[in-house]
C-alpha positions as CSV (number, residue, x, y, z in Angstrom):
1,M,14.4,17.4,-5.1
2,A,15.1,19.2,-2.7
3,T,18.5,18.6,0.3
4,P,17.5,18.1,3.7
5,L,19.0,21.9,4.6
6,F,17.1,23.4,2.1
7,R,13.5,21.7,3.6
8,S,15.5,22.1,7.0
9,S,15.8,26.1,6.3
10,V,12.1,26.7,4.5
11,F,11.2,24.5,8.1
12,L,13.0,27.2,9.8
13,A,11.6,30.5,7.4
14,V,7.9,28.5,7.5
15,F,7.9,28.4,11.9
16,V,9.7,31.9,12.4
17,S,6.6,33.0,10.3
18,Q,4.1,31.8,11.9
19,V,6.0,33.0,15.4
20,V,6.4,35.9,13.8
21,F,2.2,36.7,12.6
22,S,1.1,35.4,15.8
23,A,2.9,37.8,18.0
24,S,2.2,40.5,15.7
25,A,-2.1,39.4,15.2
26,S,-2.6,39.0,19.6
27,A,0.3,42.2,20.2
28,S,0.3,45.4,18.9
29,S,2.0,48.6,19.6
30,W,3.8,52.0,19.8
31,T,6.2,53.5,20.9
32,V,4.7,58.0,21.7
33,K,6.6,60.5,22.2
34,Y,5.0,63.5,22.6
35,L,1.3,64.0,23.5
36,P,-0.8,66.8,22.7
37,G,-0.9,68.9,25.6
38,F,2.4,68.3,26.4
39,S,5.6,70.6,25.2
40,G,8.6,69.2,23.7
41,P,9.3,65.3,23.7
42,L,7.9,63.2,26.9
43,P,11.0,62.3,29.1
44,F,9.9,59.2,30.2
45,E,9.4,56.3,27.7
46,L,5.6,55.9,27.3
47,E,4.3,52.6,24.7
48,T,1.0,51.9,23.8
49,G,-1.0,49.4,22.4
50,Y,-3.4,46.6,22.4
51,V,-2.9,42.9,23.2
52,G,-5.9,40.2,22.5
53,V,-7.7,37.8,25.0
54,G,-10.0,35.9,24.3
55,D,-10.1,31.8,22.4
56,S,-10.3,34.6,19.0
57,E,-8.5,37.2,20.9
58,E,-12.1,39.5,20.4
59,V,-11.3,41.4,23.0
60,Q,-9.1,43.6,22.1
61,L,-7.0,45.3,25.7
62,F,-5.8,49.0,25.6
63,Y,-3.1,49.4,28.0
64,Y,-0.1,52.0,28.5
65,F,3.2,50.9,29.6
66,V,5.7,54.1,31.3
67,K,9.2,52.5,31.5
68,S,10.7,52.9,35.1
69,Q,12.7,55.6,34.8
70,G,15.2,54.6,37.2
71,N,17.3,51.3,36.1
72,P,14.3,50.4,34.1
73,Q,16.8,46.9,33.5
74,T,16.5,46.1,37.3
75,D,13.4,47.7,38.5
76,P,10.6,46.1,39.7
77,L,7.2,46.2,36.9
78,M,3.8,46.0,38.0
79,T,0.3,46.5,36.1
80,W,-2.1,48.4,37.5
81,L,-6.0,48.2,37.9
82,A,-8.5,51.4,38.5
83,G,-11.6,50.2,39.9
84,G,-15.2,50.6,39.0
85,P,-15.7,48.2,38.0
86,G,-15.0,49.6,34.6
87,C,-12.6,52.4,35.0
88,S,-9.9,54.2,32.4
89,A,-6.5,52.9,33.5
90,F,-5.9,56.5,32.0
91,S,-7.1,57.2,35.2
92,G,-4.3,55.5,37.3
93,L,-1.5,57.3,34.5
94,A,-3.1,60.9,34.8
95,F,-4.7,61.1,38.1
96,E,-3.2,58.5,40.5
97,I,0.3,57.1,40.6
98,G,1.4,57.8,36.9
99,P,4.0,60.6,35.5
100,I,1.9,62.8,33.8
101,N,-1.0,65.4,35.8
102,F,-3.3,67.4,34.2
103,K,-2.7,71.2,34.8
104,V,-5.7,72.9,36.0
105,E,-6.9,75.8,34.3
106,P,-10.0,77.2,32.7
107,Y,-10.8,75.1,29.9
108,N,-10.7,76.6,26.6
109,G,-11.8,74.9,23.2
110,T,-8.6,73.4,23.0
111,V,-6.3,70.5,24.1
112,P,-5.7,70.0,27.1
113,Q,-2.6,71.1,29.1
114,L,-0.4,68.1,30.7
115,I,2.9,68.5,33.4
116,L,4.7,66.5,34.8
117,N,3.4,64.7,38.9
118,P,6.3,64.4,40.8
119,D,4.8,61.9,42.6
120,A,4.8,60.2,40.3
121,W,5.4,56.1,40.6
122,T,7.3,55.0,37.4
123,K,10.6,57.3,38.6
124,K,10.7,53.4,40.4
125,A,9.1,51.1,38.1
126,S,8.1,50.2,35.0
127,I,4.7,50.4,34.9
128,L,1.4,49.1,32.8
129,F,-1.7,50.4,33.2
130,I,-4.5,48.6,31.1
131,D,-8.1,49.6,30.4
132,S,-9.8,46.7,31.8
133,P,-12.9,44.5,31.6
134,V,-13.7,44.7,27.9
135,G,-15.4,48.0,27.2
136,T,-13.6,50.2,29.7
137,G,-11.6,53.1,28.1
138,F,-10.2,52.6,24.1
139,S,-10.4,48.5,24.3
140,Y,-12.9,47.5,22.6
141,S,-15.2,43.8,21.6
142,Q,-15.3,42.5,18.1
143,T,-17.8,40.7,19.0
144,L,-21.4,40.4,21.0
145,R,-20.4,37.7,22.5
146,G,-16.5,39.6,23.2
147,S,-18.6,42.3,25.2
148,K,-19.3,40.2,28.2
149,R,-18.0,41.1,31.9
150,G,-17.6,40.0,35.2
151,D,-15.2,40.0,38.1
152,F,-14.1,35.8,36.7
153,L,-13.9,36.9,33.3
154,Q,-11.6,39.9,33.4
155,V,-9.2,38.0,36.0
156,E,-9.0,35.5,33.2
157,Q,-8.5,38.0,30.6
158,I,-5.8,40.2,32.7
159,H,-4.1,37.1,32.9
160,Q,-3.9,36.4,28.9
161,F,-2.8,40.1,29.1
162,L,0.4,39.8,30.8
163,R,1.1,36.3,29.2
164,K,1.3,38.0,26.0
165,W,2.4,41.1,26.9
166,L,4.8,39.2,28.5
167,A,5.8,37.7,25.5
168,N,5.9,40.3,23.1
169,H,8.8,42.2,26.0
170,P,11.0,39.2,26.5
171,E,13.5,41.6,28.2
172,F,10.8,42.1,31.4
173,I,10.7,38.7,32.1
174,S,12.9,38.7,35.0
175,N,11.8,41.7,36.8
176,P,10.6,41.3,39.6
177,F,6.7,41.3,39.3
178,Y,3.7,42.5,41.3
179,V,-0.5,43.5,40.2
180,G,-1.5,46.8,42.0
181,G,-4.7,48.1,42.5
182,D,-7.0,50.2,44.0
183,S,-11.0,50.9,45.0
184,Y,-13.5,47.8,43.1
185,S,-9.9,46.6,41.7
186,G,-9.8,45.3,45.2
187,M,-11.9,42.7,43.7
188,I,-9.6,41.8,41.0
189,V,-6.1,41.6,42.0
190,P,-5.4,39.6,44.6
191,P,-7.4,36.9,42.3
192,V,-5.3,37.6,39.6
193,T,-1.8,38.0,41.6
194,Q,-2.9,33.8,42.5
195,A,-4.0,32.9,38.6
196,I,-1.0,34.0,38.4
197,S,0.4,32.1,40.7
198,E,-1.7,29.0,40.1
199,G,-0.3,29.8,35.6
200,N,3.8,29.7,36.6
201,K,3.0,25.4,37.1
202,H,2.4,25.0,33.3
203,K,2.0,28.3,31.3
204,V,4.8,30.3,29.4
205,P,6.0,32.5,30.2
206,L,7.2,32.4,33.0
207,I,6.4,35.2,35.4
208,N,8.3,36.9,38.3
209,L,6.0,37.4,40.6
210,Q,6.6,38.8,44.5
211,G,3.7,40.5,45.6
212,Y,0.5,42.2,44.9
213,I,-0.2,46.7,46.2
214,V,-4.6,47.5,47.3
215,G,-5.6,50.2,47.6
216,N,-8.4,51.9,49.0
217,P,-9.1,48.0,48.4
218,V,-13.3,47.1,48.1
219,S,-13.0,43.2,49.2
220,V,-16.1,42.2,51.5
221,R,-18.6,43.8,49.8
222,K,-21.3,43.7,52.4
223,T,-19.4,44.8,55.4
224,N,-17.9,47.3,52.6
225,D,-21.1,49.2,52.4
226,N,-22.2,48.2,56.5
227,S,-19.5,49.7,57.6
228,R,-20.2,53.9,56.7
229,I,-22.1,54.9,59.2
230,P,-20.3,53.2,62.2
231,Y,-17.2,55.1,59.8
232,A,-19.4,58.5,60.4
233,Y,-20.0,58.6,63.8
234,R,-16.1,57.5,64.1
235,L,-15.3,61.4,62.7
236,T,-18.5,62.3,64.2
237,L,-20.4,63.0,60.8
238,I,-23.0,61.9,62.8
239,S,-24.6,62.0,66.5
240,A,-24.5,59.3,69.1
241,E,-27.9,59.3,70.0
242,L,-28.3,58.9,65.6
243,Y,-25.1,55.8,66.2
244,E,-27.6,54.2,69.2
245,S,-30.9,54.9,67.2
246,L,-29.3,53.0,63.9
247,T,-27.9,49.9,65.9
248,N,-30.5,49.2,67.8
249,S,-32.8,49.7,64.6
250,C,-31.2,48.3,62.1
251,K,-29.0,45.6,63.9
252,G,-26.0,46.2,61.4
253,E,-27.8,46.4,57.9
254,Y,-27.5,49.7,57.0
255,E,-27.7,48.9,53.1
256,N,-30.9,46.6,52.1
257,V,-32.6,48.5,54.7
258,D,-35.7,46.1,54.9
259,P,-38.5,48.6,54.7
260,N,-41.1,47.0,56.9
261,N,-38.4,48.3,59.1
262,E,-40.0,51.6,59.3
263,E,-37.8,53.1,62.6
264,C,-34.7,52.2,60.3
265,V,-35.2,53.5,57.0
266,N,-36.2,56.3,59.0
267,H,-32.7,56.2,60.9
268,V,-32.0,55.7,58.3
269,S,-32.8,58.9,56.2
270,T,-32.0,60.9,58.7
271,F,-28.0,59.4,58.2
272,K,-28.4,60.6,54.9
273,K,-29.3,63.4,54.8
274,C,-26.5,64.0,57.5
275,V,-23.8,63.2,55.2
276,G,-25.2,64.2,51.7
277,R,-23.8,66.6,50.7
278,I,-19.6,65.9,52.1
279,N,-17.5,64.0,49.1
280,Y,-17.4,60.3,49.8
281,W,-14.4,60.2,47.8
282,C,-12.6,61.9,50.2
283,I,-14.7,64.5,52.8
284,S,-12.7,66.9,53.8
285,C,-12.5,67.0,50.8
286,P,-14.9,70.6,48.9
287,Y,-18.3,67.9,47.9
288,C,-19.2,69.4,44.3
289,E,-22.5,69.1,43.4
290,D,-22.8,69.7,39.8
291,V,-20.9,66.5,38.9
292,S,-21.5,64.2,42.2
293,S,-25.0,64.8,42.0
294,A,-25.3,62.1,39.4
295,P,-25.4,58.8,39.7
296,Q,-22.7,58.6,36.8
297,D,-21.0,61.0,34.5
298,K,-18.8,60.7,32.4
299,F,-16.3,61.9,34.5
300,G,-17.0,58.5,36.6
301,R,-17.8,59.7,39.9
302,R,-20.0,57.6,41.9
303,R,-21.5,57.0,44.6
304,S,-22.1,53.2,44.7
305,L,-19.4,50.4,43.7
306,Y,-22.9,48.1,42.8
307,N,-25.5,49.6,42.2
308,T,-26.8,49.6,38.4
309,S,-30.8,50.3,38.5
310,Q,-30.1,54.7,39.4
311,E,-27.0,55.1,36.2
312,V,-27.8,57.1,34.0
313,L,-25.2,57.8,31.5
314,L,-24.9,61.8,30.0
315,A,-25.9,62.4,26.3
316,T,-24.2,65.4,25.3
317,R,-21.3,65.8,24.2
318,V,-21.8,70.3,26.2
319,L,-20.7,69.2,29.1
320,P,-21.3,71.6,33.0
321,P,-17.6,72.2,34.2
322,P,-17.9,71.7,37.8
323,S,-15.4,74.2,40.3
324,L,-12.4,74.6,39.6
325,D,-11.5,73.3,43.4
326,C,-13.1,70.6,43.1
327,Q,-11.3,67.4,41.5
328,E,-13.8,66.3,39.4
329,Y,-12.5,68.9,37.1
330,K,-9.5,67.0,36.1
331,Y,-12.1,64.4,35.1
332,Y,-13.8,67.0,33.2
333,L,-10.6,68.0,31.8
334,S,-9.6,64.2,30.5
335,Y,-12.8,64.2,28.9
336,Y,-12.0,66.2,26.4
337,W,-8.7,65.4,25.8
338,A,-9.2,62.5,25.1
339,N,-12.0,62.3,22.3
340,D,-9.4,64.4,20.9
341,D,-8.1,63.3,17.5
342,R,-4.8,64.3,17.4
343,V,-4.5,62.8,20.6
344,R,-6.4,59.2,19.5
345,K,-3.2,59.8,16.6
346,A,-0.6,60.2,19.1
347,L,-1.9,57.8,21.4
348,H,-2.2,55.1,17.7
349,I,-6.1,54.6,18.6
350,R,-8.4,51.8,16.4
351,E,-10.6,54.5,14.1
352,G,-14.1,53.3,15.0
353,T,-13.7,51.2,17.8
354,I,-14.7,53.7,20.3
355,E,-17.0,56.6,19.0
356,E,-16.5,58.4,23.0
357,W,-14.2,57.4,25.2
358,T,-15.0,57.9,29.5
359,R,-13.3,57.9,32.2
360,C,-15.9,55.1,33.4
361,Q,-17.8,53.2,32.4
362,N,-21.5,52.2,32.7
363,R,-21.5,48.9,34.9
364,K,-25.0,47.6,33.7
365,N,-24.3,43.6,32.7
366,Y,-21.5,43.4,34.6
367,Q,-21.3,39.9,36.4
368,Y,-20.3,40.3,40.1
369,D,-18.9,37.0,41.0
370,I,-16.5,37.8,43.8
371,M,-18.2,38.2,47.4
372,S,-15.3,38.5,49.5
373,V,-11.0,37.8,48.2
374,V,-10.0,37.3,52.0
375,P,-9.1,33.7,51.1
376,Y,-7.4,34.9,48.2
377,H,-5.6,38.0,50.6
378,V,-5.0,34.2,52.7
379,N,-4.4,31.8,50.2
380,L,-1.4,34.4,49.2
381,S,-0.2,34.8,52.2
382,F,0.2,31.3,52.8
383,K,2.9,30.9,50.1
384,G,4.8,33.9,51.2
385,Y,4.5,36.9,48.1
386,R,4.3,40.5,49.9
387,S,1.0,42.3,49.9
388,L,1.0,46.1,50.7
389,V,-2.6,46.9,52.1
390,F,-2.8,50.9,52.3
391,S,-6.0,53.3,53.3
392,G,-7.0,56.9,53.1
393,D,-8.3,57.9,56.8
394,H,-10.9,59.9,55.0
395,D,-12.1,57.8,52.6
396,L,-16.9,57.3,53.4
397,M,-16.9,55.6,50.1
398,V,-14.6,52.3,50.7
399,P,-14.6,52.9,55.0
400,V,-10.1,51.9,56.7
401,I,-12.6,50.7,59.6
402,D,-13.8,47.5,57.4
403,T,-10.2,47.5,55.8
404,E,-8.4,47.1,59.2
405,A,-11.3,44.5,60.0
406,W,-10.4,41.9,56.9
407,V,-7.0,42.2,57.5
408,K,-7.7,41.3,61.8
409,S,-9.3,39.0,60.6
410,L,-6.3,37.0,59.4
411,S,-4.7,36.4,62.6
412,Y,-1.8,36.4,61.3
413,P,1.2,37.4,63.7
414,I,2.3,41.3,64.3
415,V,5.9,41.2,63.7
416,D,5.9,45.8,63.8
417,D,2.9,47.0,65.5
418,W,0.8,50.1,65.0
419,R,2.6,53.1,65.1
420,P,3.0,56.1,62.6
421,W,4.9,56.2,59.4
422,F,7.2,60.0,58.5
423,N,8.3,61.4,56.1
424,T,12.1,63.4,56.3
425,E,10.7,66.0,58.4
426,D,8.9,63.6,60.8
427,Q,5.8,65.2,59.7
428,I,3.3,61.6,60.5
429,L,1.9,60.5,57.4
430,G,-0.2,57.5,58.3
431,Y,0.2,54.6,60.5
432,T,1.4,51.2,60.3
433,R,1.2,47.7,60.9
434,T,3.7,44.3,59.8
435,Y,2.2,41.4,59.8
436,A,4.5,38.1,59.4
437,N,3.5,36.8,57.0
438,N,5.1,39.6,55.2
439,M,1.8,41.8,55.3
440,T,2.2,45.5,55.3
441,F,-1.1,47.4,56.7
442,A,-1.1,51.6,55.7
443,T,-3.0,54.1,56.5
444,I,-3.2,57.8,54.1
445,K,-3.4,60.2,57.0
446,G,-6.2,62.5,54.9
447,G,-5.8,60.3,52.2
448,G,-8.8,60.4,50.1
449,H,-9.9,57.2,47.8
450,T,-7.1,57.1,45.5
451,P,-3.1,58.2,45.7
452,E,-4.5,61.3,43.4
453,F,-5.9,62.9,46.9
454,M,-2.8,62.6,48.5
455,Q,0.3,61.9,45.7
456,T,3.3,62.7,47.8
457,Q,2.6,60.3,51.3
458,S,1.3,57.8,49.0
459,R,5.0,58.5,46.2
460,I,6.5,57.2,49.6
461,M,5.1,54.9,51.1
462,F,5.5,53.2,47.5
463,Y,8.6,53.9,46.9
464,R,9.6,53.1,50.6
465,W,7.5,49.8,50.1
466,I,8.7,48.5,46.8
467,Q,12.6,48.9,47.8
468,G,12.0,46.2,51.0
469,E,12.7,48.8,53.6
470,S,10.5,49.5,56.5
471,L,7.7,52.4,56.0
């Protein structure tokens, strides 16, 4: 007959093995010390892996984790979500705020070269870049049921991901935590932040939630689309006469125009001719017809953030290269980089899960559940969470005037009114206003749709805000 001590030891061993099995089943991770295309060992700590979410973990969300290059023991931990919906987290890692960029040079058939990003946000924070929703980047589903995608489902799965990831990385549980993202993720970041806040009441591990960041965020679906014409008028892309005609005939509805309203239809058509060769993502940047003219392409440029009726996925692997002067050229390089077998091996991508990586996925069958996230902002501000809302002021896709309008509609008391913010050489980098409810609104002068267009200015803004300094 076994002794009580032996029975306790057996129970403990079984319990520990179950815990270990549970952790390994929900998450797998690897340290990456070398990346094809980068010369020598990486001068920062990179981890990649999968976290299973859903009732039976049929959804496997892939991530890139970069440990802070400052003091990872005390620096904030942040998750960063790309837009789309359906654009890979690799966008944040390699084009926007991560520690690497592509070296822009003609593609010669070998692995595209990587260089360090001097403006990486990871110098002040540890950042989790998550491929979400399922089907994005290297994330995949093991079942047909798990392939469903939508706003609320994405929020739920990201929340699950974060709890599980922290359970497997307990050394970061006490770090200040922030949720961040840009573009369409403006519809996802506030609900995820609220889910974490509510989940802290009954879920473990507790997440040390401090606030959130949204850049050029889609926030109110209808007003965002309709703000493009008044914004184009402010920037003198259209004449005063055309703007007056549009205002009088369309009555503020420029996207879903009544086909029987011929006057409005004609004026909108004239507007589209005026801006037809404008880069919506950065109006001062070159317009690149060979990429941007496609409703959707393998590099992820789209002329609409919601409309899926005209989406086209190019089937050929032989892609027409955009000009080296185009922002899209880096996306062109990323396609060949991420589809190289050596790269997939270095990233520990599971064989047979993703046949072809594309920067942004088709949004067919995506459920657009959320029409406005303003109520989430109100709730989170009421709870005292910090927030940074920023916009590049040369973005025609999500115009700054729409973001400014919904922020102003919150009617928060102003503690630091509209003013310029500067770099150390007293050059104006943008404008900012701070509200009593811990919300900071900032513009980036000359900035486009994401931080990739003005990386230095974005980095200065982030460094100051994350450290609690005034812009």
